[in-house]
C-alpha positions in Angstrom: -63.1 10.8 26.3 -59.2 9.7 25.6 -57.1 11.8 23.1 -56.5 9.9 20.3 -52.4 9.4 19.5 -51.4 8.4 16.2 -48.6 5.4 15.6 -46.3 8.0 14.4 -46.9 10.1 17.2 -46.0 7.2 19.7 -43.1 6.2 17.3 -42.0 9.4 17.1 -41.9 9.3 21.6 -40.3 5.9 21.4 -37.6 6.8 19.0 -36.0 10.3 18.7 -36.2 11.4 15.0 -32.3 11.0 14.6 -32.5 6.8 15.7 -35.3 6.3 13.3 -33.5 7.7 10.4 -30.3 5.8 11.7 -32.8 2.2 12.2 -34.4 2.6 8.6 -31.2 3.0 6.9 -28.9 0.4 8.5 -32.1 -1.9 7.9 -31.9 -0.7 3.8 -28.1 -0.8 4.1 -28.2 -4.7 5.2 -31.0 -5.5 2.1 -28.5 -3.8 -0.3 -25.1 -4.9 0.8 -25.6 -8.5 -0.5 -26.4 -7.6 -4.2 -24.1 -4.5 -3.5 -21.0 -7.1 -2.7 -22.2 -9.9 -5.2 -21.9 -6.9 -7.6 -18.6 -5.9 -7.0 -17.3 -9.4 -7.2 -18.8 -9.9 -10.7 -16.6 -6.4 -11.6 -13.2 -8.1 -10.1 -13.8 -10.7 -11.8 -14.4 -8.7 -14.8 -11.2 -6.8 -14.7 -9.5 -9.7 -13.9 -10.7 -11.1 -17.0 -10.0 -7.7 -19.3 -6.6 -7.5 -18.4 -5.8 -11.4 -19.1 -6.9 -10.8 -22.5 -4.4 -7.8 -23.1 -1.1 -9.7 -24.2 2.1 -8.4 -25.2 4.5 -9.1 -28.0 6.1 -13.0 -27.8 9.2 -10.7 -28.3 8.2 -8.7 -24.6 8.7 -12.0 -22.6 12.6 -11.1 -22.2 14.0 -7.8 -21.6 16.0 -5.2 -23.5 19.8 -7.0 -23.1 21.2 -2.9 -23.3 18.6 -1.5 -21.2 18.1 -5.4 -18.6 21.5 -7.5 -18.5 20.9 -8.7 -14.9 22.6 -8.0 -11.6 23.6 -9.8 -9.1 24.2 -9.4 -5.1 27.8 -9.7 -3.2 26.6 -10.9 -0.8 25.3 -14.5 -2.4 28.1 -17.2 -3.0 27.5 -20.7 -3.4 29.5 -20.1 0.2 26.6 -18.3 1.8 23.2 -20.2 0.5 22.8 -21.3 4.3 22.7 -17.9 5.4 21.2 -16.0 3.0 18.9 -17.0 0.4 18.1 -20.1 1.5 17.0 -18.9 5.2 13.1 -18.7 4.2 11.8 -14.7 3.9 15.6 -13.8 3.4 14.2 -12.4 -0.3 12.0 -10.5 1.5 13.3 -9.0 4.2 16.3 -6.9 1.5 13.6 -6.4 -1.4 13.6 -2.8 -1.9 10.3 -0.5 -0.8 7.0 -0.1 -3.4 8.1 3.3 -3.2 11.6 2.5 -5.3 10.5 0.3 -8.0 7.0 1.8 -8.6 9.0 5.1 -10.0 11.4 3.1 -11.7 8.8 1.1 -13.3 7.1 4.7 -14.8 11.0 5.4 -16.0 11.6 1.7 -17.6 8.1 2.1 -19.0 9.0 4.6 -21.1 13.0 3.9 -22.2 11.3 0.2 -23.3 8.7 2.0 -25.6 6.3 -0.4 -25.0 3.2 0.4 -26.9 1.1 -0.5 -23.9 2.1 2.1 -21.3 -0.7 0.7 -18.6 1.4 0.1 -15.6 -1.1 -2.3 -13.8 -0.2 -4.6 -16.5 3.3 -5.0 -15.7 5.2 -6.5 -12.1 8.5 -4.5 -12.2 10.5 -7.9 -11.9 14.5 -9.3 -10.9 15.8 -10.5 -13.9 17.7 -12.8 -11.8 15.9 -13.3 -8.5 16.3 -12.4 -5.1 15.9 -15.9 -3.9 18.9 -17.1 -5.9 21.3 -14.0 -6.0 20.0 -11.1 -7.5 20.6 -7.8 -6.9 17.2 -6.0 -5.2 18.0 -2.7 -6.2 20.6 -2.3 -9.5 18.2 -1.3 -12.5 20.5 -3.3 -14.3 18.6 -6.5 -13.1 14.9 -5.0 -13.0 12.3 -4.6 -15.6 8.4 -3.7 -16.2 7.8 -7.6 -17.4 4.8 -8.0 -18.9 1.7 -10.4 -17.2 0.1 -12.0 -20.0 2.2 -12.6 -23.6 1.3 -13.8 -26.6 2.7 -17.4 -26.5 2.2 -17.9 -22.4 5.4 -16.3 -21.4 4.2 -14.0 -18.8 5.2 -12.8 -15.4 3.7 -15.5 -13.6 5.3 -18.2 -15.9 9.1 -16.8 -14.8 7.5 -17.0 -11.5 7.3 -20.8 -11.6 11.1 -21.1 -13.1 12.1 -19.1 -10.5 10.5 -21.0 -8.1 11.9 -24.1 -9.0 15.6 -23.1 -9.8 15.3 -21.5 -5.9 14.3 -25.6 -4.8 17.4 -26.2 -7.0 19.7 -24.4 -5.4 18.9 -25.2 -2.0 18.8 -28.9 -2.4 22.6 -28.3 -4.4 21.1 -29.8 -7.9 22.0 -26.8 -9.8 24.8 -24.4 -9.0 24.1 -21.2 -7.8 26.1 -19.6 -11.0 24.4 -21.6 -13.3 20.9 -20.7 -11.8 21.6 -17.1 -12.7 23.4 -17.4 -16.0 19.8 -19.0 -17.1 18.1 -16.1 -16.2 20.8 -13.5 -17.1 20.7 -15.1 -21.0 16.8 -16.9 -21.6 14.7 -17.8 -18.8 12.4 -19.1 -21.4 14.9 -21.5 -22.8 15.5 -22.2 -18.9 11.9 -22.5 -18.0 11.6 -25.2 -21.8 14.8 -27.1 -20.3 13.7 -27.9 -16.5 10.0 -27.9 -16.5 8.7 -27.8 -20.1 7.6 -26.8 -23.6 4.3 -24.9 -22.5 4.2 -22.2 -20.1 2.2 -22.5 -17.0 0.7 -18.2 -16.7 -1.2 -18.8 -14.3 -0.4 -17.2 -10.4 1.5 -19.5 -8.0 -0.3 -20.0 -4.6 0.9 -21.2 -1.2 4.3 -20.7 -0.2 5.1 -18.9 -3.3 2.6 -15.9 -3.8 2.8 -12.8 -5.1 2.8 -9.4 -6.6 0.9 -10.5 -4.9 4.0 -12.9 -3.6 6.1 -14.0 -0.9 9.3 -15.2 -2.3 11.3 -17.4 0.3 
């Protein structure tokens, strides 16, 4: 009479113990992953929604002129537009490294004495945009700009004015110095004049994306 061999013993012969465990773990991971991925999607969207509900006072849409009056890049003039800002990729080529802007953002958040000190609620932004000849590294041209502000005048609305001005300057419709002056004085008033009274503070996509964004 033959010796009875259990199914578990046969499996153990066919698959070493470690391989069996790995196989079972793989099946479990495949069955759980869609649920985990969906849960992460919900979490991420929820996080974005919470960030969007954090709004700075309307006065914080503009920088403190004593701290951030704006500064320009001497290499960019009306005569050099075709060799500088109107060349695709120029702004990216002169953008300061993140380690510099992040350290400056932390320092300036304290200098500005914002009630909300969470760095991810702000973009360390160039007041005069790089795309129209703003200084890349001067602290006088960088400030922690809130993403969301009462009234809708947050960082993404300013991005739209920056894009408009870049196109207008490179098309010869607005002189460089006039475009820079708009940001040095009051970009909100500039938006109202050139784009319209109602700000669109949704992120730009396509050619102009960023913090997320690729400037021209």
